[in-house]
KEGUPA-82052 format. One record per residue (C-alpha): x, y, z; residue in three letters. Coordinates in pm, 1 decimal, padded with zeros to 6 digits. Layout:
REM KEGUPA-82052
       east      north         up   resn
          X          Y          Z    ALA
...
***
This chain:
REM KEGUPA-82052
       east      north         up   resn
    00969.9   -01096.6    03810.6    MET
    00673.1   -00943.0    03988.8    SER
    00743.4   -00607.3    03826.1    GLN
    00741.1   -00776.0    03482.9    THR
    00406.8   -00937.7    03559.3    ARG
    00264.8   -00605.9    03675.1    LEU
    00391.7   -00441.2    03357.7    MET
    00215.0   -00693.7    03135.2    PHE
   -00103.8   -00650.7    03334.6    ARG
   -00111.9   -00292.9    03212.8    SER
   -00384.6   -00256.0    02947.6    PRO
   -00154.4   -00051.9    02726.2    ARG
    00122.7   -00313.4    02751.0    ALA
   -00122.6   -00589.8    02664.6    GLN
   -00245.2   -00391.1    02365.3    THR
    00110.0   -00332.3    02246.0    LEU
    00193.6   -00700.4    02292.6    ALA
   -00108.5   -00813.9    02091.1    SER
   -00019.1   -00566.0    01814.7    SER
    00339.5   -00695.4    01808.1    ALA
    00221.4   -01057.0    01781.8    VAL
   -00013.0   -00974.4    01492.1    VAL
    00263.6   -00778.3    01318.1    THR
    00515.9   -01061.6    01356.3    LEU
    00264.1   -01322.9    01241.0    LEU
    00185.1   -01143.1    00918.9    PHE
    00541.4   -01042.3    00843.6    PHE
    00643.0   -01409.1    00856.5    ILE
    00344.8   -01512.4    00641.9    VAL
    00395.6   -01235.9    00385.4    TYR
    00772.3   -01288.5    00368.5    ALA
    00726.2   -01660.5    00305.7    LEU
    00477.7   -01593.9    00024.1    THR
    00657.1   -01295.3   -00133.6    ALA
    00766.9   -01288.0   -00497.3    ALA
    01141.0   -01361.6   -00532.7    PRO
    01178.5   -01106.1   -00813.6    THR
    00966.6   -00884.2   -01038.2    VAL
    00624.3   -01020.6   -01127.5    THR
    00322.2   -00954.2   -01347.0    TRP
    00085.2   -01116.4   -01096.6    GLN
   -00161.8   -00925.9   -00876.2    HIS
   -00171.9   -00636.4   -01127.8    ASP
    00184.4   -00545.9   -01029.4    SER
    00329.9   -00474.8   -01372.4    THR
    00481.6   -00159.0   -01219.9    ASP
    00697.1   -00368.2   -00987.0    SER
    00979.5   -00390.8   -01243.2    ALA
    00980.4   -00017.9   -01313.1    GLU
    00961.1    00075.2   -00943.6    LEU
    01240.2   -00165.5   -00852.2    ALA
    01459.6   -00033.1   -01133.9    ALA
    01390.2    00327.9   -01029.6    ALA
    01487.2    00249.3   -00669.7    ALA
    01799.6    00061.4   -00785.9    PHE
    01930.2    00360.9   -00988.7    VAL
    01765.1    00619.3   -00760.5    PHE
    01568.1    00761.3   -01049.8    GLY
    01217.3    00905.4   -01086.4    VAL
    00938.0    00646.8   -01125.6    PRO
    00611.1    00701.7   -01311.5    HIS
    00369.7    00968.8   -01185.0    PRO
    00310.4    01067.9   -00915.6    THR
    00672.3    00988.8   -00836.4    GLY
    00607.9    00841.9   -00488.8    TYR
    00902.6    01016.1   -00318.5    PRO
    00835.2    00869.5    00026.4    LEU
    00833.8    00512.6   -00106.5    TRP
    01133.1    00587.9   -00325.9    LEU
    01347.5    00707.5   -00034.2    LEU
    01251.3    00407.5    00178.5    LEU
    01316.5    00167.4   -00110.0    ALA
    01657.0    00318.4   -00188.4    VAL
    01749.9    00288.1    00178.7    GLY
    01615.8   -00066.9    00203.3    PHE
    01831.2   -00176.8   -00091.3    LEU
    02135.3   -00051.4    00098.6    ARG
    02074.8   -00306.6    00376.3    LEU
    02305.4   -00610.9    00372.9    PRO
    02040.6   -00850.0    00241.1    LEU
    02095.6   -01112.2   -00027.8    VAL
    01880.8   -01193.2   -00327.6    GLY
    01724.2   -01023.3   -00624.2    ASP
    01666.9   -00648.0   -00562.4    PRO
    01296.1   -00673.1   -00644.7    ALA
    01266.2   -00970.4   -00411.0    GLY
    01424.9   -00766.0   -00134.5    ARG
    01186.9   -00477.7   -00200.3    LEU
    00898.1   -00724.5   -00173.2    ALA
    01014.9   -00774.3    00184.7    LEU
    00975.4   -00397.7    00236.0    LEU
    00615.3   -00437.9    00123.0    SER
    00573.8   -00733.4    00357.2    ALA
    00703.9   -00527.0    00648.6    LEU
    00479.1   -00228.4    00572.2    ALA
    00174.0   -00451.9    00531.2    ALA
    00244.8   -00635.6    00855.4    ALA
    00286.4   -00305.9    01041.2    LEU
   -00051.6   -00203.2    00896.1    SER
   -00211.3   -00504.6    01063.6    CYS
   -00040.2   -00430.0    01392.8    GLY
   -00143.6   -00065.2    01376.4    THR
   -00509.4   -00151.1    01315.3    VAL
   -00491.6   -00400.0    01604.3    THR
   -00356.6   -00131.2    01837.8    PHE
   -00593.3    00142.4    01715.3    GLY
   -00906.5   -00070.4    01744.0    THR
   -00812.0   -00203.3    02087.8    ALA
   -00729.9    00145.5    02217.5    ALA
   -01061.2    00277.2    02087.6    PHE
   -01258.7   -00006.5    02250.7    LEU
   -01064.0    00016.9    02577.7    ARG
   -01184.5    00374.7    02624.4    ALA
   -01547.0    00259.8    02642.9    SER
   -01532.7   -00105.0    02752.9    GLY
   -01334.0   -00379.2    02919.7    GLY
   -00981.5   -00484.4    02833.9    GLN
   -01079.6   -00833.6    02722.0    THR
   -01333.4   -00699.6    02473.2    VAL
   -01077.7   -00445.0    02352.2    ALA
   -00807.5   -00705.7    02294.6    LEU
   -01044.9   -00940.3    02112.7    VAL
   -01171.8   -00657.5    01893.1    GLY
   -00820.2   -00536.1    01814.2    GLY
   -00684.7   -00879.5    01723.5    VAL
   -00984.4   -00961.3    01504.4    VAL
   -00949.2   -00625.8    01324.7    ALA
   -00581.2   -00697.4    01257.2    GLY
   -00652.0   -01051.6    01139.3    LEU
   -00931.2   -00929.0    00911.8    THR
   -00702.3   -00674.8    00747.2    LEU
   -00411.1   -00918.2    00723.3    GLY
   -00616.2   -01187.0    00550.9    THR
   -00786.8   -00946.2    00310.4    SER
   -00713.3   -01022.4   -00053.6    THR
   -00620.8   -00663.4   -00134.7    GLY
   -00354.9   -00620.4    00131.6    LEU
   -00203.1   -00967.0    00084.4    TRP
   -00171.5   -00912.8   -00292.3    ASN
    00033.3   -00592.9   -00243.3    VAL
    00227.9   -00729.9    00054.1    ALA
    00415.9   -00984.3   -00159.7    VAL
    00530.1   -00763.1   -00449.9    VAL
    00736.7   -00451.2   -00510.7    THR
    00469.5   -00181.4   -00495.0    GLU
    00375.6    00142.1   -00319.1    THR
    00040.6    00017.9   -00186.6    TYR
    00163.2   -00162.8    00126.3    ALA
    00319.3    00162.4    00248.6    LEU
   -00004.0    00336.6    00141.6    HIS
   -00202.5    00098.1    00363.7    THR
    00029.9    00158.5    00656.2    LEU
   -00022.7    00532.9    00628.5    LEU
   -00399.5    00484.8    00607.4    MET
   -00390.9    00259.8    00916.1    SER
   -00197.9    00526.9    01104.8    LEU
   -00442.3    00796.9    00991.7    VAL
   -00743.7    00600.1    01115.6    VAL
   -00574.0    00498.9    01440.7    THR
   -00472.3    00855.3    01524.2    VAL
   -00812.3    00998.2    01428.8    ALA
   -01042.6    00756.7    01612.5    ILE
   -00834.1    00784.9    01928.4    ASN
   -00838.4    01166.2    01902.4    GLU
   -00465.2    01215.0    01907.8    ALA
   -00313.6    01559.4    01862.9    VAL
   -00372.1    01740.7    01534.4    THR
    00000.2    01760.1    01459.8    GLY
    00011.3    01386.8    01396.5    TRP
   -00293.2    01407.3    01168.8    SER
   -00141.0    01681.5    00958.4    THR
    00198.2    01510.5    00945.9    LEU
    00028.0    01197.3    00815.1    LEU
   -00158.0    01405.6    00558.3    LEU
    00175.5    01533.7    00425.5    GLY
    00329.6    01185.4    00418.0    LEU
    00019.4    01054.5    00240.5    THR
    00058.1    01323.1   -00025.0    MET
    00419.3    01210.3   -00071.0    ALA
    00325.4    00848.3   -00135.1    ASN
   -00014.0    00790.6   -00298.0    HIS
   -00252.6    01078.3   -00354.9    VAL
   -00561.7    00853.3   -00344.8    THR
   -00518.8    00847.8    00032.4    GLY
   -00564.4    01223.8    00069.5    ILE
   -00945.6    01207.2    00125.6    PRO
   -00892.3    00960.1    00410.2    THR
   -00624.4    01179.4    00564.6    ALA
   -00849.0    01485.5    00537.4    LEU
   -01131.1    01308.2    00719.6    ILE
   -00883.7    01214.1    00991.1    GLY
   -00772.6    01575.9    01020.7    LEU
   -01130.7    01707.7    01021.8    TRP
   -01232.5    01470.4    01299.3    ARG
   -00976.7    01619.1    01537.7    ASN
   -01135.6    01808.1    01824.6    GLN
   -00881.8    02087.8    01870.6    LEU
   -00992.7    02448.0    01824.6    PRO
   -01004.6    02561.3    01461.8    ARG
   -00714.6    02806.7    01504.2    ILE
   -00495.8    02525.8    01636.5    SER
   -00589.6    02310.6    01339.7    GLN
   -00485.8    02586.8    01099.5    VAL
   -00155.3    02632.7    01282.3    ALA
   -00092.5    02261.0    01275.0    SER
   -00106.6    02259.8    00894.6    LEU
    00263.6    02343.3    00910.5    ALA
    00312.5    01974.3    00986.3    PHE
    00204.6    01897.8    00629.6    VAL
    00520.4    02060.5    00496.7    LEU
    00773.8    01783.2    00582.3    PRO
    00578.7    01529.5    00379.6    GLY
    00498.0    01760.3    00091.3    ALA
    00861.0    01875.5    00079.7    ALA
    00969.3    01523.2   -00011.6    LEU
    00870.9    01603.0   -00371.1    TYR
    01188.3    01810.2   -00380.6    ALA
    01368.6    01475.4   -00398.3    VAL
    01223.4    01423.0   -00746.3    LEU
    01357.9    01760.2   -00860.4    VAL
    01704.1    01688.2   -00719.4    LEU
    01718.7    01343.5   -00874.6    ARG
    01592.2    01470.6   -01212.2    ALA
    01874.8    01724.1   -01219.7    ARG
    02119.7    01436.5   -01174.8    ALA
    01988.9    01289.1   -01503.9    HIS
    01933.3    00929.2   -01386.7    PRO
    01866.1    00656.7   -01644.5    PRO
    01502.2    00639.2   -01530.4    LEU
    01363.2    00991.4   -01510.8    ASN
    00990.5    00980.8   -01580.2    TRP
    00860.4    01325.7   -01676.4    GLY
    01201.6    01486.0   -01606.3    ASP
    01061.1    01701.6   -01321.2    PRO
    01349.9    01948.5   -01311.6    GLU
    01121.1    02252.4   -01328.8    THR
    00814.5    02341.4   -01123.0    LEU
    00586.3    02300.7   -01424.7    SER
    00727.7    01954.6   -01501.8    ALA
    00703.4    01859.4   -01133.7    LEU
    00337.2    01969.3   -01128.6    TRP
    00262.6    01751.6   -01431.5    ARG
    00428.1    01457.4   -01256.6    THR
    00253.0    01509.5   -00924.2    VAL
   -00088.7    01553.4   -01085.2    THR
   -00042.8    01259.9   -01322.1    GLY
   -00117.4    01475.7   -01627.1    ALA
    00002.4    01199.6   -01858.9    GLN
   -00277.2    00969.9   -01739.0    TYR
   -00575.5    01206.5   -01748.8    ARG
   -00706.6    01033.8   -02060.7    TYR
   -00792.1    00737.7   -01836.7    LEU
   -01065.5    00934.4   -01660.3    LEU
   -01406.1    00800.7   -01770.6    LEU
   -01601.3    01120.7   -01719.2    VAL
   -01794.7    01098.0   -02046.5    SER
   -01800.2    00720.4   -02107.6    ASP
   -02094.7    00640.3   -01879.9    VAL
   -02160.4    00279.9   -01997.7    PRO
   -01797.8    00179.3   -01942.1    LEU
   -01792.1    00355.6   -01605.4    ALA
   -02104.2    00166.8   -01496.6    LEU
   -01954.8   -00166.8   -01596.3    SER
   -01640.4   -00083.2   -01402.0    ARG
   -01856.8    00020.9   -01107.1    LEU
   -02001.0   -00330.6   -01096.9    VAL
   -01646.4   -00470.0   -01115.7    ALA
   -01538.4   -00236.6   -00834.5    SER
   -01818.3   -00364.5   -00609.1    ILE
   -01715.6   -00722.3   -00691.4    HIS
   -01354.1   -00642.1   -00604.5    ASP
   -01467.9   -00510.8   -00267.3    LEU
   -01686.0   -00813.2   -00195.1    VAL
   -01397.9   -01057.3   -00246.7    ILE
   -01165.7   -00862.4   -00017.2    GLN
   -01278.0   -01049.8    00294.2    PHE
   -01349.0   -01407.9    00392.3    SER
   -01688.7   -01555.9    00469.9    TRP
   -01627.0   -01459.5    00833.4    LEU
   -01482.7   -01113.8    00780.8    GLY
   -01785.8   -00965.6    00604.7    TRP
   -02051.9   -01059.7    00866.4    PRO
   -01834.0   -00908.0    01140.1    LEU
   -01772.0   -00596.6    00930.4    ALA
   -02147.6   -00552.2    00869.0    LEU
   -02225.7   -00587.2    01239.6    VAL
   -01957.2   -00331.2    01312.0    GLY
   -02088.2   -00095.3    01043.3    LEU
   -02433.2   -00100.8    01200.2    ALA
   -02288.6   -00010.2    01538.3    GLY
   -02043.6    00241.4    01392.7    THR
   -02323.7    00442.9    01231.7    TRP
   -02465.0    00510.9    01578.4    LYS
   -02135.2    00662.9    01691.0    ASP
   -02114.6    01023.0    01574.8    LEU
   -01736.5    01013.7    01608.5    ARG
   -01711.3    00741.5    01345.3    LEU
   -01995.4    00836.7    01112.2    ARG
   -01781.0    01063.8    00885.5    PRO
   -01574.7    00760.0    00786.7    TRP
   -01875.0    00622.2    00599.8    PHE
   -01786.5    00869.8    00323.5    ALA
   -01504.3    00631.5    00233.1    LEU
   -01753.9    00368.7    00109.3    ILE
   -01896.9    00549.5   -00196.3    PRO
   -01566.2    00729.0   -00261.6    LEU
   -01344.2    00421.7   -00289.5    TYR
   -01605.5    00220.9   -00474.9    ILE
   -01650.0    00496.4   -00734.5    ALA
   -01282.1    00585.5   -00775.9    LEU
   -01182.0    00258.4   -00949.6    PRO
   -01496.0    00282.2   -01162.1    ALA
   -01412.7    00619.1   -01315.9    PHE
   -01040.3    00572.1   -01364.5    TYR
   -00965.6    00309.6   -01629.3    ALA
   -00615.1    00203.7   -01525.1    ALA
   -00488.0   -00144.3   -01443.0    ALA
   -00469.4   -00235.4   -01077.3    GLY
   -00714.7    00029.2   -00957.8    VAL
   -00868.0   -00225.5   -00720.2    GLU
   -00573.4   -00138.3   -00495.6    HIS
   -00726.5    00207.6   -00454.5    TYR
   -00983.3    00046.2   -00222.4    GLN
   -00725.7   -00026.0    00047.4    LEU
   -00821.4    00274.8    00267.6    PRO
   -01176.5    00139.3    00269.7    LEU
   -01045.1   -00209.2    00349.5    VAL
   -00870.0   -00059.6    00654.4    VAL
   -01194.3    00102.8    00771.4    PHE
   -01397.3   -00216.2    00719.7    LEU
   -01136.5   -00418.4    00911.3    SER
   -01176.3   -00174.1    01199.2    LEU
   -01553.8   -00232.0    01174.2    CYS
   -01498.7   -00608.2    01191.7    ALA
   -01312.4   -00555.1    01519.2    GLY
   -01593.3   -00337.9    01651.9    LEU
   -01844.0   -00600.8    01535.7    GLY
   -01682.5   -00885.8    01730.3    ILE
   -01655.6   -00652.1    02031.9    ALA
   -02032.3   -00597.1    02022.3    GLN
   -02095.5   -00970.7    01999.9    LEU
   -01853.6   -01051.8    02282.6    VAL
   -02004.5   -00782.0    02504.5    ALA
   -02350.1   -00928.5    02443.1    GLY
   -02228.2   -01278.9    02521.1    LEU
   -02068.1   -01162.2    02843.1    GLU
   -02398.8   -01012.3    02955.9    ARG
   -02560.9   -01351.0    02890.0    GLY
   -02293.5   -01523.6    03105.4    ARG
   -02166.0   -01724.7    02812.2    VAL
   -01793.7   -01786.0    02798.0    ARG
   -01720.5   -01512.3    02549.3    ALA
   -01361.7   -01612.3    02496.7    PHE
   -01475.1   -01946.7    02351.3    ILE
   -01680.1   -01775.9    02083.1    TRP
   -01423.6   -01507.8    02011.8    SER
   -01152.9   -01773.5    02001.5    GLY
   -01353.2   -01972.5    01750.8    ALA
   -01389.7   -01664.1    01531.0    ILE
   -01017.7   -01586.5    01560.1    ALA
   -00938.6   -01945.0    01461.5    ILE
   -01169.6   -01902.1    01161.5    GLY
   -00981.6   -01589.0    01056.5    LEU
   -00646.5   -01760.8    01104.5    VAL
   -00786.7   -02040.6    00887.2    GLY
   -00822.8   -01776.5    00618.5    SER
   -00442.1   -01770.8    00610.9    LEU
   -00448.3   -02107.8    00437.9    ALA
   -00681.4   -01970.4    00171.9    ILE
   -00464.1   -01660.7    00137.8    GLY
   -00152.6   -01870.1    00085.3    VAL
   -00326.4   -02053.1   -00196.8    HIS
   -00469.0   -01739.4   -00363.3    VAL
   -00200.8   -01475.4   -00306.4    SER
    00130.4   -01655.3   -00266.3    SER
    00393.5   -01574.3   -00530.0    LEU
    00666.3   -01786.0   -00379.7    ARG
    00871.7   -01923.5   -00667.4    GLY
    00710.1   -01700.0   -00932.0    ASP
    00983.0   -01614.3   -01185.5    THR
    00770.1   -01596.4   -01500.3    GLU
    00857.4   -01235.0   -01587.3    GLU
    01233.4   -01282.8   -01547.5    VAL
    01225.3   -01604.3   -01749.0    ARG
    01031.2   -01431.4   -02025.3    TRP
    01270.0   -01136.7   -02051.9    VAL
    01579.1   -01362.0   -02041.1    ARG
    01439.5   -01571.7   -02325.4    GLN
    01355.3   -01260.2   -02526.9    LEU
    01702.8   -01112.2   -02485.1    LEU
    01870.5   -01446.8   -02554.6    ALA
    01690.0   -01464.6   -02888.2    ALA
    01773.9   -01105.6   -02984.8    THR
    02065.3   -01054.4   -03229.8    PRO
    02367.8   -00854.0   -03111.5    PRO
    02319.7   -00477.1   -03136.7    GLY
    01949.7   -00506.3   -03219.6    ALA
    01674.6   -00261.0   -03127.7    ILE
    01371.2   -00390.9   -02935.9    ILE
    01061.2   -00175.3   -02986.7    GLN
    00823.7   -00228.7   -02695.3    SER
    00467.9   -00104.6   -02677.8    SER
    00332.1   -00218.7   -02338.1    THR
    00424.8   -00161.5   -01976.0    ASP
    00478.2   -00536.6   -01932.1    GLN
    00745.6   -00543.3   -02200.8    GLU
    00912.7   -00208.9   -02132.6    THR
    00937.6   -00238.7   -01755.8    PHE
    01068.4   -00596.2   -01771.1    ALA
    01338.4   -00490.2   -02019.2    LEU
    01434.3   -00189.1   -01808.8    TRP
    01477.6   -00414.0   -01507.6    TYR
    01675.4   -00669.8   -01703.9    ALA
    01922.0   -00415.3   -01836.0    GLN
    01954.7   -00164.3   -01549.1    LEU
    01935.1   -00405.9   -01254.6    VAL
    02034.5   -00749.8   -01381.7    LEU
    02284.8   -00613.6   -01635.5    GLY
    02156.9   -00833.2   -01920.5    LEU
    02237.5   -00762.6   -02287.4    ARG
    02377.9   -00406.9   -02266.2    PRO
    02437.1   -00423.0   -02644.0    ASP
    02060.1   -00425.2   -02712.3    VAL
    01871.2   -00095.3   -02743.2    ARG
    01519.6   -00074.6   -02593.1    VAL
    01278.1    00186.9   -02726.0    VAL
    00919.7    00228.5   -02607.1    ASP
    00719.0    00343.2   -02910.0    THR
    00444.3    00493.7   -02691.0    ARG
    00683.3    00724.1   -02506.3    LEU
    00880.8    00847.7   -02809.0    GLN
    00650.8    01147.2   -02849.9    ALA
    00750.0    01288.6   -02509.1    PHE
    01057.0    01518.5   -02499.1    PRO
    01147.8    01392.9   -02152.5    TRP
    01173.5    01038.2   -02284.5    TYR
    01407.5    01137.5   -02566.7    GLN
    01628.5    01311.0   -02313.5    LYS
    01617.9    01022.3   -02066.0    THR
    01691.4    00767.5   -02337.1    LEU
    02043.7    00905.9   -02370.9    MET
    02109.7    00868.4   -01996.1    ALA
    01956.6    00521.3   -02002.6    TYR
    02181.7    00402.3   -02282.4    GLU
    02488.9    00544.3   -02110.2    LEU
    02400.1    00355.2   -01793.0    ALA
    02347.8    00031.1   -01983.1    VAL
    02680.8    00067.0   -02165.4    ARG
    02859.1    00076.6   -01829.7    ARG
    02765.2   -00286.9   -01786.0    TYR
    02916.1   -00358.6   -02127.0    ASP
    03237.7   -00179.4   -02028.5    ALA
    03260.0   -00383.8   -01709.4    HIS
***
């Protein structure tokens, strides 16, 4: 008994325990508010296509997301009940909750190196609560998407970098980031650059990038198996390069349309402002002011203009999710901000835990707001829509779709739910691509198997 008490008096054990509590709290909250199936809410139109790709182990839209794909395929093999997309939403909930726990641990470990344990724990917990109650993370934590895993990787990058862990971890995370969502690469590069090892060691450690980057070979192998969803058909190196670089979507870059880019810049700033609660932003601003004085943290300020501008100059739906690396950094700053306030209160002999507890209660109160704004519990609109559409379609008919909302919902209905295998679905936008014509044959063969059964 005494040994157990001594163990939990260890600062590291206390930090791990607080991180575990934050992780468990948010996993329960996210799981209870997760979508039960595919959904159009929270700009997650891709959820149907991603879930279908994982279900048939195919190749999703560029950039292919091989790390998420492998995890999703494995997660669907677990003995869980329910709609496949609903089960994959639990994968998002788990990744998002782990992000909160990671930020809690990273912030507390950083503060413990320069201050007391109480201040470190308070700062870590507040950082985790700030991230967990942010609109951006909650919205992707309750749907089938790649962004919750993206946020987890960004949280790990920041945690490793600010605590000056070995370069091998930084480069490994860079490779894994490349294999999930390429918008996280700038954050991973800052984390790698901040490492203090000699330059020759940093170059040698670049070998750790290879395991993550090599995951793109999964797309090649799956393309050669001719799955019913095979976006871009990346069998060859040239086709793989087009998939990885998102060549199909380059027209969305607003390099020359300055007025539209400026209007989207205003929208991007608005999206960032609404990420946090009325309590999160003041703490983040206090932390930012203190962070600027710390030369170890100053390079991370480059994330602010980068992730505000990125959604402004790329005219795709759901680009507000690209700000999640910045949300991670600002949540860290909120933890540092409360640590500065608590340290000041302690010097003034005020019971700091009362004030920090009040702030933590305020952040937990944000959970109620988050449940109201972000919860998708019971949302079945997309499935009801596609069932009604297919029920009204004559036998053997051809449905010509022209939007992601229509096409992805129909793919999910036929490939995953097995609905109306006699109906042919053709996306008129994709007909011009040779890979789509080739994939259409494999798709129709897969759908006919349901008819045969």
